[in-house]
TIVO-2410 file (N, C-alpha, C; in nm, 3 decimals):
# residues 78
REC num residu      c1      c2      c3 atome chaine
REC   1      M  -3.448 -14.870   2.038     N      A
REC   1      M  -3.535 -14.894   1.925    CA      A
REC   1      M  -3.450 -14.892   1.798     C      A
REC   2      G  -3.469 -14.988   1.711     N      A
REC   2      G  -3.392 -14.998   1.587    CA      A
REC   2      G  -3.440 -14.903   1.480     C      A
REC   3      Y  -3.357 -14.882   1.382     N      A
REC   3      Y  -3.388 -14.794   1.271    CA      A
REC   3      Y  -3.476 -14.868   1.171     C      A
REC   4      R  -3.586 -14.809   1.135     N      A
REC   4      R  -3.677 -14.867   1.036    CA      A
REC   4      R  -3.676 -14.777   0.913     C      A
REC   5      K  -3.622 -14.825   0.806     N      A
REC   5      K  -3.615 -14.747   0.682    CA      A
REC   5      K  -3.749 -14.760   0.610     C      A
REC   6      V  -3.824 -14.651   0.610     N      A
REC   6      V  -3.960 -14.655   0.555    CA      A
REC   6      V  -3.967 -14.620   0.407     C      A
REC   7      M  -3.857 -14.578   0.349     N      A
REC   7      M  -3.856 -14.549   0.206    CA      A
REC   7      M  -3.725 -14.594   0.145     C      A
REC   8      D  -3.730 -14.619   0.017     N      A
REC   8      D  -3.611 -14.656  -0.058    CA      A
REC   8      D  -3.562 -14.531  -0.131     C      A
REC   9      Y  -3.454 -14.471  -0.081     N      A
REC   9      Y  -3.402 -14.346  -0.137    CA      A
REC   9      Y  -3.379 -14.357  -0.287     C      A
REC  10      N  -3.318 -14.465  -0.332     N      A
REC  10      N  -3.287 -14.478  -0.474    CA      A
REC  10      N  -3.412 -14.478  -0.561     C      A
REC  11      S  -3.516 -14.543  -0.515     N      A
REC  11      S  -3.642 -14.547  -0.589    CA      A
REC  11      S  -3.707 -14.409  -0.594     C      A
REC  12      V  -3.712 -14.341  -0.480     N      A
REC  12      V  -3.771 -14.207  -0.474    CA      A
REC  12      V  -3.690 -14.110  -0.560     C      A
REC  13      H  -3.559 -14.116  -0.548     N      A
REC  13      H  -3.469 -14.030  -0.626    CA      A
REC  13      H  -3.492 -14.053  -0.775     C      A
REC  14      H  -3.500 -14.178  -0.816     N      A
REC  14      H  -3.518 -14.212  -0.957    CA      A
REC  14      H  -3.652 -14.159  -1.009     C      A
REC  15      Q  -3.757 -14.176  -0.932     N      A
REC  15      Q  -3.889 -14.129  -0.976    CA      A
REC  15      Q  -3.891 -13.977  -0.993     C      A
REC  16      I  -3.831 -13.906  -0.900     N      A
REC  16      I  -3.828 -13.759  -0.909    CA      A
REC  16      I  -3.738 -13.716  -1.026     C      A
REC  17      Y  -3.625 -13.783  -1.042     N      A
REC  17      Y  -3.535 -13.752  -1.153    CA      A
REC  17      Y  -3.605 -13.773  -1.286     C      A
REC  18      M  -3.677 -13.885  -1.300     N      A
REC  18      M  -3.747 -13.914  -1.425    CA      A
REC  18      M  -3.859 -13.814  -1.450     C      A
REC  19      A  -3.922 -13.765  -1.344     N      A
REC  19      A  -4.023 -13.660  -1.362    CA      A
REC  19      A  -3.956 -13.535  -1.421     C      A
REC  20      G  -3.834 -13.504  -1.375     N      A
REC  20      G  -3.760 -13.392  -1.431    CA      A
REC  20      G  -3.725 -13.413  -1.577     C      A
REC  21      V  -3.689 -13.535  -1.612     N      A
REC  21      V  -3.658 -13.566  -1.752    CA      A
REC  21      V  -3.783 -13.544  -1.837     C      A
REC  22      E  -3.896 -13.595  -1.792     N      A
REC  22      E  -4.021 -13.579  -1.867    CA      A
REC  22      E  -4.063 -13.433  -1.873     C      A
REC  23      L  -4.039 -13.359  -1.767     N      A
REC  23      L  -4.074 -13.217  -1.763    CA      A
REC  23      L  -4.002 -13.140  -1.873     C      A
REC  24      H  -3.878 -13.178  -1.902     N      A
REC  24      H  -3.797 -13.106  -2.000    CA      A
REC  24      H  -3.797 -13.171  -2.138     C      A
REC  25      S  -3.872 -13.278  -2.156     N      A
REC  25      S  -3.876 -13.347  -2.284    CA      A
REC  25      S  -3.956 -13.267  -2.386     C      A
REC  26      H  -3.901 -13.251  -2.504     N      A
REC  26      H  -3.972 -13.179  -2.610    CA      A
REC  26      H  -4.084 -13.264  -2.671     C      A
REC  27      H  -4.092 -13.390  -2.631     N      A
REC  27      H  -4.199 -13.478  -2.680    CA      A
REC  27      H  -4.330 -13.456  -2.605     C      A
REC  28      N  -4.325 -13.389  -2.491     N      A
REC  28      N  -4.445 -13.365  -2.410    CA      A
REC  28      N  -4.499 -13.226  -2.436     C      A
REC  29      D  -4.633 -13.216  -2.431     N      A
REC  29      D  -4.694 -13.085  -2.449    CA      A
REC  29      D  -4.707 -13.014  -2.314     C      A
REC  30      G  -4.755 -12.891  -2.319     N      A
REC  30      G  -4.766 -12.810  -2.198    CA      A
REC  30      G  -4.864 -12.866  -2.096     C      A
REC  31      F  -4.969 -12.932  -2.143     N      A
REC  31      F  -5.066 -12.990  -2.050    CA      A
REC  31      F  -5.000 -13.100  -1.966     C      A
REC  32      T  -4.921 -13.183  -2.032     N      A
REC  32      T  -4.851 -13.292  -1.963    CA      A
REC  32      T  -4.745 -13.239  -1.867     C      A
REC  33      T  -4.662 -13.146  -1.918     N      A
REC  33      T  -4.553 -13.096  -1.833    CA      A
REC  33      T  -4.606 -13.014  -1.716     C      A
REC  34      W  -4.720 -12.948  -1.734     N      A
REC  34      W  -4.778 -12.873  -1.622    CA      A
REC  34      W  -4.822 -12.967  -1.512     C      A
REC  35      E  -4.879 -13.082  -1.547     N      A
REC  35      E  -4.918 -13.180  -1.446    CA      A
REC  35      E  -4.795 -13.235  -1.372     C      A
REC  36      I  -4.689 -13.259  -1.446     N      A
REC  36      I  -4.564 -13.306  -1.384    CA      A
REC  36      I  -4.511 -13.200  -1.288     C      A
REC  37      K  -4.511 -13.075  -1.332     N      A
REC  37      K  -4.459 -12.967  -1.248    CA      A
REC  37      K  -4.545 -12.950  -1.122     C      A
REC  38      K  -4.676 -12.964  -1.135     N      A
REC  38      K  -4.762 -12.955  -1.017    CA      A
REC  38      K  -4.728 -13.066  -0.917     C      A
REC  39      D  -4.705 -13.188  -0.967     N      A
REC  39      D  -4.665 -13.298  -0.878    CA      A
REC  39      D  -4.534 -13.266  -0.806     C      A
REC  40      L  -4.438 -13.211  -0.879     N      A
REC  40      L  -4.310 -13.176  -0.818    CA      A
REC  40      L  -4.327 -13.067  -0.713     C      A
REC  41      H  -4.413 -12.969  -0.740     N      A
REC  41      H  -4.443 -12.866  -0.639    CA      A
REC  41      H  -4.503 -12.929  -0.514     C      A
REC  42      R  -4.597 -13.022  -0.532     N      A
REC  42      R  -4.660 -13.087  -0.416    CA      A
REC  42      R  -4.559 -13.165  -0.333     C      A
REC  43      I  -4.466 -13.232  -0.400     N      A
REC  43      I  -4.361 -13.306  -0.329    CA      A
REC  43      I  -4.273 -13.207  -0.252     C      A
REC  44      K  -4.234 -13.097  -0.317     N      A
REC  44      K  -4.150 -12.997  -0.251    CA      A
REC  44      K  -4.220 -12.939  -0.129     C      A
REC  45      W  -4.347 -12.906  -0.142     N      A
REC  45      W  -4.421 -12.848  -0.030    CA      A
REC  45      W  -4.430 -12.947   0.086     C      A
REC  46      L  -4.453 -13.073   0.055     N      A
REC  46      L  -4.459 -13.175   0.160    CA      A
REC  46      L  -4.324 -13.186   0.230     C      A
REC  47      L  -4.216 -13.190   0.154     N      A
REC  47      L  -4.083 -13.198   0.213    CA      A
REC  47      L  -4.050 -13.074   0.296     C      A
REC  48      D  -4.089 -12.957   0.247     N      A
REC  48      D  -4.066 -12.834   0.323    CA      A
REC  48      D  -4.138 -12.839   0.458     C      A
REC  49      E  -4.261 -12.889   0.459     N      A
REC  49      E  -4.336 -12.900   0.585    CA      A
REC  49      E  -4.270 -12.998   0.680     C      A
REC  50      I  -4.229 -13.112   0.628     N      A
REC  50      I  -4.166 -13.215   0.712    CA      A
REC  50      I  -4.034 -13.163   0.769     C      A
REC  51      M  -3.953 -13.099   0.684     N      A
REC  51      M  -3.822 -13.052   0.728    CA      A
REC  51      M  -3.834 -12.936   0.827     C      A
REC  52      A  -3.938 -12.855   0.814     N      A
REC  52      A  -3.957 -12.742   0.906    CA      A
REC  52      A  -3.977 -12.791   1.049     C      A
REC  53      D  -4.038 -12.907   1.065     N      A
REC  53      D  -4.066 -12.962   1.198    CA      A
REC  53      D  -3.960 -13.061   1.245     C      A
REC  54      A  -3.862 -13.089   1.161     N      A
REC  54      A  -3.760 -13.189   1.194    CA      A
REC  54      A  -3.656 -13.132   1.289     C      A
REC  55      P  -3.601 -13.215   1.378     N      A
REC  55      P  -3.494 -13.168   1.466    CA      A
REC  55      P  -3.365 -13.142   1.388     C      A
REC  56      T  -3.274 -13.069   1.450     N      A
REC  56      T  -3.143 -13.043   1.391    CA      A
REC  56      T  -3.043 -13.137   1.456     C      A
REC  57      Y  -2.951 -13.191   1.376     N      A
REC  57      Y  -2.854 -13.288   1.425    CA      A
REC  57      Y  -2.713 -13.230   1.422     C      A
REC  58      A  -2.624 -13.292   1.496     N      A
REC  58      A  -2.488 -13.240   1.516    CA      A
REC  58      A  -2.414 -13.217   1.384     C      A
REC  59      D  -2.416 -13.311   1.294     N      A
REC  59      D  -2.339 -13.301   1.169    CA      A
REC  59      D  -2.421 -13.243   1.054     C      A
REC  60      E  -2.541 -13.197   1.082     N      A
REC  60      E  -2.629 -13.152   0.976    CA      A
REC  60      E  -2.575 -13.033   0.898     C      A
REC  61      Q  -2.524 -12.932   0.967     N      A
REC  61      Q  -2.474 -12.813   0.898    CA      A
REC  61      Q  -2.356 -12.847   0.808     C      A
REC  62      E  -2.269 -12.934   0.854     N      A
REC  62      E  -2.155 -12.977   0.772    CA      A
REC  62      E  -2.205 -13.047   0.645     C      A
REC  63      F  -2.305 -13.133   0.659     N      A
REC  63      F  -2.366 -13.203   0.546    CA      A
REC  63      F  -2.426 -13.103   0.447     C      A
REC  64      L  -2.498 -13.004   0.496     N      A
REC  64      L  -2.559 -12.903   0.411    CA      A
REC  64      L  -2.454 -12.815   0.343     C      A
REC  65      D  -2.350 -12.779   0.416     N      A
REC  65      D  -2.243 -12.697   0.358    CA      A
REC  65      D  -2.171 -12.771   0.246     C      A
REC  66      E  -2.148 -12.900   0.265     N      A
REC  66      E  -2.082 -12.981   0.163    CA      A
REC  66      E  -2.168 -12.987   0.036     C      A
REC  67      H  -2.297 -13.002   0.054     N      A
REC  67      H  -2.387 -13.003  -0.062    CA      A
REC  67      H  -2.385 -12.867  -0.132     C      A
REC  68      A  -2.382 -12.759  -0.056     N      A
REC  68      A  -2.378 -12.625  -0.114    CA      A
REC  68      A  -2.251 -12.605  -0.197     C      A
REC  69      K  -2.140 -12.659  -0.151     N      A
REC  69      K  -2.014 -12.650  -0.226    CA      A
REC  69      K  -2.023 -12.726  -0.358     C      A
REC  70      V  -2.078 -12.847  -0.353     N      A
REC  70      V  -2.093 -12.928  -0.474    CA      A
REC  70      V  -2.184 -12.856  -0.573     C      A
REC  71      K  -2.293 -12.802  -0.522     N      A
REC  71      K  -2.387 -12.730  -0.608    CA      A
REC  71      K  -2.320 -12.606  -0.671     C      A
REC  72      M  -2.241 -12.534  -0.592     N      A
REC  72      M  -2.172 -12.415  -0.642    CA      A
REC  72      M  -2.075 -12.453  -0.753     C      A
REC  73      W  -1.999 -12.562  -0.736     N      A
REC  73      W  -1.904 -12.603  -0.838    CA      A
REC  73      W  -1.976 -12.642  -0.967     C      A
REC  74      R  -2.093 -12.705  -0.955     N      A
REC  74      R  -2.170 -12.739  -1.076    CA      A
REC  74      R  -2.209 -12.611  -1.151     C      A
REC  75      V  -2.251 -12.509  -1.079     N      A
REC  75      V  -2.290 -12.383  -1.142    CA      A
REC  75      V  -2.170 -12.316  -1.206     C      A
REC  76      L  -2.057 -12.315  -1.138     N      A
REC  76      L  -1.937 -12.250  -1.192    CA      A
REC  76      L  -1.881 -12.321  -1.314     C      A
REC  77      K  -1.902 -12.453  -1.323     N      A
REC  77      K  -1.850 -12.528  -1.437    CA      A
REC  77      K  -1.933 -12.508  -1.563     C      A
REC  78      K  -2.055 -12.454  -1.550     N      A
REC  78      K  -2.140 -12.434  -1.669    CA      A
REC  78      K  -2.089 -12.324  -1.757     C      A
***
């Protein structure tokens, strides 16, 4: 069975990134940013549920460790 890509990563990434930009914009009031934050929570909860039931793959831990290193370096550079 062939791979069927059901989502466009770049589009999803961009939409979530832009929600973060709007969340931190000083042009938005608390009512607006609270709605944005609720949407982001709902997306996170959905992803957490999906990932909890997902299988583990051979190179997955290496992929996660590499991301953790990149994230750590970003924090240390601040």
